[in-house]
C-alpha positions in Angstrom: -30.3 -68.3 71.5 -29.3 -67.2 75.0 -32.1 -68.5 77.2 -30.8 -66.9 80.4 -32.9 -63.7 80.1 -36.0 -65.9 79.3 -35.3 -68.0 82.4 -35.0 -64.9 84.5 -38.4 -63.7 83.2 -40.0 -67.0 84.0 -38.5 -67.0 87.5 -39.7 -63.5 88.2 -43.3 -64.3 87.0 -43.6 -67.6 88.8 -41.5 -67.0 91.9 -39.9 -70.4 91.2 -36.4 -71.2 89.9 -36.3 -72.3 86.2 -33.2 -73.5 84.4 -33.5 -74.3 80.7 -32.3 -77.9 80.2 -33.4 -78.0 76.5 -35.1 -75.9 73.9 -37.0 -77.3 71.0 -38.1 -75.3 68.0 -41.8 -75.7 67.2 -43.4 -75.4 63.8 -46.8 -74.2 62.7 -46.5 -70.4 63.1 -45.6 -68.0 60.4 -45.3 -64.8 62.3 -43.4 -65.7 65.5 -40.6 -68.1 66.6 -42.0 -70.7 68.9 -40.2 -73.0 71.3 -40.8 -75.5 74.0 -38.4 -74.9 76.9 -37.9 -77.8 79.2 -36.6 -77.3 82.7 -35.8 -79.9 85.3 -39.5 -80.5 86.2 -41.5 -78.0 84.2 -41.8 -76.9 80.6 -43.1 -73.7 78.9 -44.3 -72.7 75.5 -42.5 -69.5 74.4 -43.2 -67.3 71.4 -40.7 -64.6 70.4 -40.7 -61.7 67.9 -39.2 -58.3 67.5 -39.4 -56.0 70.5 -41.5 -53.6 68.5 -44.3 -56.2 68.4 -44.7 -56.4 72.2 -48.2 -54.9 72.0 -49.3 -57.9 69.9 -48.2 -60.3 72.7 -49.8 -58.1 75.4 -53.2 -58.3 73.5 -52.8 -62.1 73.2 -52.0 -62.4 76.9 -55.1 -60.4 77.9 -57.2 -62.4 75.4 -56.1 -65.7 76.7 -56.9 -64.6 80.3 -60.4 -63.4 79.2 -61.1 -66.7 77.4 -59.9 -68.8 80.4 -62.3 -66.9 82.7 -65.3 -68.0 80.6 -64.4 -71.7 81.2 -66.1 -72.4 77.9 -62.9 -73.8 76.3 -59.5 -74.8 77.6 -56.7 -72.5 76.6 -53.0 -72.3 77.3 -52.4 -70.5 80.7 -50.4 -67.4 80.0 -47.6 -66.8 82.5 -45.9 -63.5 81.4 -45.4 -61.3 78.4 -43.1 -58.4 77.8 -39.9 -57.4 76.0 -36.2 -57.3 76.5 -34.2 -57.5 73.3 -37.2 -59.3 71.8 -40.9 -59.4 72.6 -42.1 -62.6 74.3 -45.1 -64.5 75.7 -44.8 -67.6 77.9 -47.5 -70.1 78.7 -47.9 -73.4 80.3 -50.4 -76.2 80.1 -54.1 -75.5 79.9 -56.2 -73.4 82.2 
């Protein structure tokens, strides 16, 4: 996997440089590919799927934002979603 495009999306969304030092495949999902991207001092959770499924990640992104606003439960903080050659959603930590 070429992580350069993903790094650029993270940098654009956060305004901070991000260089992927390592990428670890995560298990547990059946629909998407999931990874933990480690940078020099920060890590991100990334889900990938076909570009035609970008709307699914857009809905998930909005849902995570709405849930976080309630402060009823802690959820992953969404950073950005979109598509290039694949649909993606990135998150970090908990909100």
